[in-house]
C-alpha positions as CSV (number, residue, x, y, z in Angstrom):
1,M,12.4,-1.1,-8.0
2,A,9.9,-3.9,-8.3
3,G,7.2,-1.7,-8.4
4,L,5.0,0.6,-10.3
5,T,5.7,4.4,-11.0
6,V,3.1,6.1,-9.6
7,S,0.4,6.8,-12.5
8,G,-3.4,6.4,-13.1
9,E,-2.5,3.1,-14.4
10,S,-1.4,1.7,-10.9
11,H,-4.1,3.6,-9.0
12,P,-6.8,5.9,-10.8
13,I,-6.6,8.4,-7.9
14,L,-3.1,8.9,-8.9
15,K,-4.0,9.7,-12.2
16,D,-3.8,14.0,-11.5
17,D,-1.9,13.7,-8.3
18,Y,0.6,16.0,-8.7
19,A,2.2,15.8,-5.5
20,S,2.7,12.1,-5.3
21,E,4.6,12.4,-8.7
22,W,6.5,15.3,-7.8
23,M,7.6,13.4,-4.7
24,G,8.6,10.4,-6.8
25,I,6.4,7.8,-5.2
26,D,6.5,4.3,-6.3
27,V,3.6,2.0,-5.5
28,V,5.3,-1.4,-4.8
29,A,2.1,-3.2,-3.8
30,L,-1.8,-2.6,-3.6
31,D,-4.3,-5.1,-2.3
32,D,-7.9,-4.2,-0.4
33,G,-7.1,-2.0,2.6
34,H,-3.2,-2.0,2.1
35,A,-0.8,-0.5,0.1
36,T,3.2,-0.3,0.0
37,V,5.1,2.8,-1.7
38,R,8.6,4.0,-2.1
39,M,10.6,7.2,-2.6
40,T,14.2,8.7,-2.2
41,L,14.5,11.6,0.0
42,R,15.8,14.4,-2.0
43,Q,17.8,17.7,-1.4
44,E,14.7,19.7,-1.7
45,M,12.6,17.6,0.7
46,L,14.8,18.8,3.2
47,N,14.9,21.0,6.5
48,G,17.0,23.7,7.8
49,F,18.6,20.6,9.9
50,G,19.5,18.3,6.8
51,M,17.2,16.2,7.5
52,A,13.8,15.0,6.4
53,H,11.3,17.5,6.1
54,G,8.3,16.5,8.6
55,G,5.6,17.4,6.1
56,M,7.4,15.3,3.4
57,I,7.1,12.1,6.0
58,F,3.6,13.3,6.6
59,A,2.8,13.7,2.7
60,F,4.5,10.4,1.7
61,G,2.2,8.2,4.6
62,D,-1.2,10.5,3.5
63,T,-0.3,8.8,-0.2
64,A,-0.3,5.1,1.4
65,F,-3.1,6.2,3.7
66,A,-5.2,7.3,0.5
67,L,-4.0,4.4,-1.7
68,A,-5.0,1.8,1.0
69,C,-8.1,3.4,1.7
70,N,-9.5,3.5,-1.9
71,P,-9.8,0.2,-4.0
72,V,-8.5,0.0,-7.3
73,Q,-11.7,-0.8,-9.1
74,P,-14.7,0.1,-6.9
75,P,-17.2,-2.6,-6.5
76,P,-20.4,-1.8,-8.6
77,G,-22.4,1.2,-7.2
78,E,-19.8,2.4,-5.1
79,D,-18.1,4.5,-7.8
80,A,-19.8,7.3,-6.9
81,N,-17.7,7.4,-3.2
82,I,-14.3,8.3,-2.5
83,T,-12.5,7.6,1.0
84,V,-10.8,10.7,2.5
85,A,-8.8,11.4,5.7
86,A,-11.2,12.4,8.7
87,G,-8.5,12.8,10.7
88,V,-4.7,11.6,11.2
89,D,-1.9,11.5,13.7
90,I,1.7,11.0,13.5
91,N,4.5,10.1,15.9
92,F,8.0,10.8,14.0
93,L,10.7,8.5,15.8
94,R,13.6,8.8,13.9
95,P,15.5,11.5,11.2
96,A,15.8,10.5,7.8
97,F,18.3,11.8,5.3
98,R,19.0,13.0,1.8
99,G,19.4,9.7,-0.4
100,Q,17.6,7.5,2.1
101,V,14.7,5.3,0.7
102,L,11.7,5.9,2.9
103,T,9.0,2.9,2.2
104,A,5.2,3.1,4.0
105,V,3.3,0.1,4.5
106,A,-0.3,0.9,5.1
107,N,-3.2,-1.4,6.5
108,R,-6.7,-1.3,7.4
109,R,-7.4,-2.1,11.1
110,A,-11.1,-1.4,11.1
111,S,-13.8,-0.6,9.0
112,T,-17.7,-0.1,10.3
113,G,-19.9,1.6,7.9
114,R,-18.1,4.7,6.0
115,S,-15.6,4.9,8.6
116,G,-12.2,2.9,8.8
117,L,-8.8,3.2,10.5
118,Y,-5.5,2.6,9.5
119,D,-1.9,2.3,10.6
120,I,1.0,3.3,8.3
121,Q,4.7,2.7,9.1
122,I,7.3,4.4,7.6
123,Y,10.8,3.5,7.5
124,A,14.4,4.6,5.9
125,A,16.9,2.4,4.9
126,D,20.4,3.6,2.8
127,P,20.0,2.9,-1.0
128,A,22.3,0.0,-0.9
129,D,20.1,-1.8,1.7
130,T,17.1,-1.5,-0.5
131,A,18.4,-3.4,-3.8
132,D,15.9,-5.7,-5.6
133,T,16.5,-9.2,-4.7
134,A,13.1,-10.3,-6.4
135,P,12.6,-11.5,-9.9
136,D,10.9,-8.8,-12.0
137,R,7.1,-9.9,-12.4
138,E,5.0,-9.6,-15.5
139,L,1.9,-7.8,-14.3
140,P,-1.4,-7.5,-16.6
141,A,-2.1,-3.7,-17.7
142,G,-3.0,-1.7,-14.9
143,A,-2.4,-4.3,-11.8
144,A,-0.3,-3.7,-9.1
145,P,1.9,-6.5,-7.2
146,A,-0.7,-8.0,-4.3
147,A,0.5,-6.6,-0.7
148,T,2.2,-8.3,1.6
149,L,-0.2,-9.5,4.9
150,P,-0.7,-6.4,7.6
151,G,2.7,-5.3,8.9
152,Q,4.9,-6.9,6.7
153,L,7.3,-5.3,4.0
154,P,7.6,-6.8,0.6
155,A,10.1,-9.6,0.2
156,D,12.4,-7.2,-1.7
157,T,12.2,-4.7,0.8
158,A,15.0,-3.8,3.5
159,P,12.8,-2.5,6.5
160,G,15.5,-0.3,7.4
161,E,14.6,1.8,10.8
162,L,11.2,2.9,11.5
163,I,11.1,6.7,11.8
164,A,7.2,7.3,12.0
165,E,3.8,6.1,12.7
166,F,1.1,7.5,10.8
167,R,-2.5,6.5,12.1
168,G,-5.9,7.6,10.0
169,R,-9.2,7.6,10.3
170,S,-11.1,7.6,6.7
171,R,-14.8,8.5,6.0
172,T,-16.4,7.6,2.8
173,I,-18.0,10.7,0.9
174,S,-19.7,11.1,-2.1
175,K,-17.7,12.2,-4.7
176,K,-17.9,15.6,-5.8
177,Q,-18.6,16.2,-9.5
178,K,-16.3,18.5,-11.6
């Protein structure tokens, strides 16, 4: 994959995000208000019908949402704040199955004061349809590739089928000190 494996180096909020690590989420692209992530559906992510559990698709979309909401490097004076979900809606459009590669594309639609609105499209494609075609890119340490334009997938990503639409409402709050 062209992206970076989930780690604190690609985005600080992923440093201790054990759920996203367990899911095997790869960061494909990050930019202010935008994020693209990928993961492959494994057997333990399926429900009793043999398709992706809705909670797995939701959690996957939620990770893309969180990455789009929180800057990799907060502006000066903003590092004591985090942006979290105030509410979300998800519409499941089609099933996804074991071995398929999911791609979530998150884009900020609006931001006013401490509130924001984000749309996340989640796609499923067969592994053969998601092979990398873009040349490897050298990135500075800690950097992730820039996101595409809102609503677009990276050039090396086959869209597959749109399987879910996730809309998130965000709120910026003070970070709780540990």
